[in-house]
MIDOSE-1310 file (N, C-alpha, C; in nm, 2 decimals, decimal comma, always signed):
residues 55
mrni	+10,98/+7,03/+11,98/+10,85/+6,97/+12,04/+10,83/+6,85/+12,11; +11,00/+6,76/+12,11/+11,02/+6,62/+12,12/+11,00/+6,61/+12,28; +11,09/+6,76/+12,24/+11,19/+6,75/+12,39/+11,12/+6,84/+12,51; +11,04/+6,93/+12,49/+10,90/+6,95/+12,60/+10,81/+6,83/+12,60
akdi	+10,78/+6,81/+12,52/+10,68/+6,67/+12,56/+10,78/+6,59/+12,69; +10,90/+6,56/+12,60/+10,95/+6,45/+12,69/+11,01/+6,56/+12,83; +11,00/+6,66/+12,86/+11,05/+6,78/+12,98/+10,90/+6,73/+13,09; +10,78/+6,80/+12,99/+10,65/+6,80/+13,10/+10,62/+6,63/+13,11
lgst	+10,63/+6,51/+12,98/+10,59/+6,37/+13,02/+10,64/+6,26/+13,13; +10,85/+6,33/+13,18/+10,90/+6,30/+13,22/+10,96/+6,19/+13,13; +10,95/+6,16/+13,00/+10,98/+6,00/+13,00/+11,03/+6,07/+12,87; +11,15/+5,98/+12,73/+11,11/+6,00/+12,60/+11,05/+5,89/+12,56
elan	+10,99/+5,77/+12,61/+10,93/+5,71/+12,59/+10,74/+5,76/+12,58; +10,69/+5,81/+12,71/+10,60/+5,89/+12,72/+10,56/+5,97/+12,61; +10,74/+6,05/+12,51/+10,70/+6,16/+12,44/+10,71/+6,13/+12,32; +10,76/+5,94/+12,30/+10,73/+5,93/+12,12/+10,57/+5,89/+12,16
faid	+10,55/+5,83/+12,27/+10,36/+5,78/+12,22/+10,28/+5,88/+12,15; +10,29/+6,01/+12,27/+10,22/+6,14/+12,26/+10,24/+6,18/+12,14; +10,33/+6,22/+12,07/+10,41/+6,27/+11,94/+10,36/+6,17/+11,76; +10,41/+6,06/+11,85/+10,36/+5,98/+11,70/+10,29/+5,89/+11,68
ellp	+10,19/+5,87/+11,87/+10,08/+5,77/+11,74/+9,97/+5,88/+11,78; +9,99/+5,96/+11,93/+9,85/+5,97/+11,99/+9,82/+6,13/+11,91; +9,89/+6,23/+11,94/+9,90/+6,37/+11,86/+9,84/+6,27/+11,71; +9,86/+6,26/+11,58/+9,83/+6,23/+11,45/+9,63/+6,17/+11,50
lltk	+9,64/+6,08/+11,59/+9,52/+6,03/+11,57/+9,39/+6,17/+11,66; +9,49/+6,23/+11,74/+9,39/+6,42/+11,76/+9,41/+6,49/+11,68; +9,46/+6,50/+11,60/+9,46/+6,62/+11,54/+9,39/+6,55/+11,34; +9,35/+6,35/+11,33/+9,17/+6,40/+11,26/+9,04/+6,37/+11,38
gdid	+9,08/+6,37/+11,48/+8,97/+6,38/+11,52/+8,89/+6,21/+11,63; +8,98/+6,15/+11,59/+9,00/+6,02/+11,57/+8,98/+5,97/+11,74; +8,88/+6,05/+11,79/+8,96/+6,06/+11,93/+8,87/+5,90/+11,99; +8,81/+5,81/+11,96/+8,82/+5,68/+12,02/+8,89/+5,61/+11,97
eana	+8,96/+5,65/+11,88/+9,10/+5,58/+11,85/+9,20/+5,63/+11,93; +9,19/+5,73/+11,97/+9,31/+5,78/+12,04/+9,25/+5,78/+12,20; +9,15/+5,71/+12,25/+9,14/+5,63/+12,37/+9,20/+5,53/+12,35; +9,16/+5,42/+12,25/+9,16/+5,28/+12,27/+9,37/+5,30/+12,25
aine	+9,43/+5,40/+12,20/+9,55/+5,40/+12,19/+9,64/+5,43/+12,34; +9,56/+5,51/+12,39/+9,64/+5,53/+12,54/+9,56/+5,43/+12,65; +9,41/+5,35/+12,62/+9,45/+5,18/+12,70/+9,51/+5,13/+12,70; +9,56/+5,10/+12,54/+9,68/+4,95/+12,49/+9,82/+5,06/+12,57
nymq	+9,84/+5,16/+12,53/+10,00/+5,23/+12,62/+9,95/+5,21/+12,76; +9,88/+5,20/+12,82/+9,86/+5,23/+12,96/+9,83/+5,00/+13,00; +9,81/+4,99/+12,94/+9,81/+4,77/+12,96/+9,94/+4,72/+12,96; +10,04/+4,81/+12,88/+10,14/+4,76/+12,83/+10,29/+4,84/+12,93
fkkg	+10,19/+4,95/+13,01/+10,26/+4,96/+13,13/+10,23/+4,93/+13,20; +10,16/+4,89/+13,26/+10,11/+4,78/+13,40/+10,13/+4,66/+13,38; +10,13/+4,62/+13,23/+10,24/+4,42/+13,22/+10,34/+4,47/+13,25; +10,42/+4,58/+13,21/+10,59/+4,57/+13,21/+10,63/+4,57/+13,41
lrna	+10,55/+4,62/+13,48/+10,53/+4,69/+13,65/+10,54/+4,57/+13,69; +10,41/+4,43/+13,61/+10,41/+4,32/+13,74/+10,53/+4,22/+13,65; +10,56/+4,25/+13,56/+10,72/+4,20/+13,55/+10,82/+4,23/+13,62; +10,80/+4,36/+13,66/+10,92/+4,40/+13,68/+10,94/+4,39/+13,84
tis	+11,12/+4,29/+13,91/+11,13/+4,29/+14,03/+11,17/+4,40/+14,11; +11,14/+4,47/+14,24/+11,21/+4,50/+14,36/+11,33/+4,47/+14,34; +11,43/+4,58/+14,38/+11,53/+4,43/+14,41/+11,66/+4,59/+14,53
């Protein structure tokens, strides 16, 4: 399942997030918590882009 998620999402990090963090929340029906996890993951991604330098 992890390999399929990696192929679809194009990233090991995103696949790990989807399987390890997001999927358990969604299977429990914790939609608000899943949404918060997605938002937090996005903010960390966005923060990483701000700190990146283009060469």
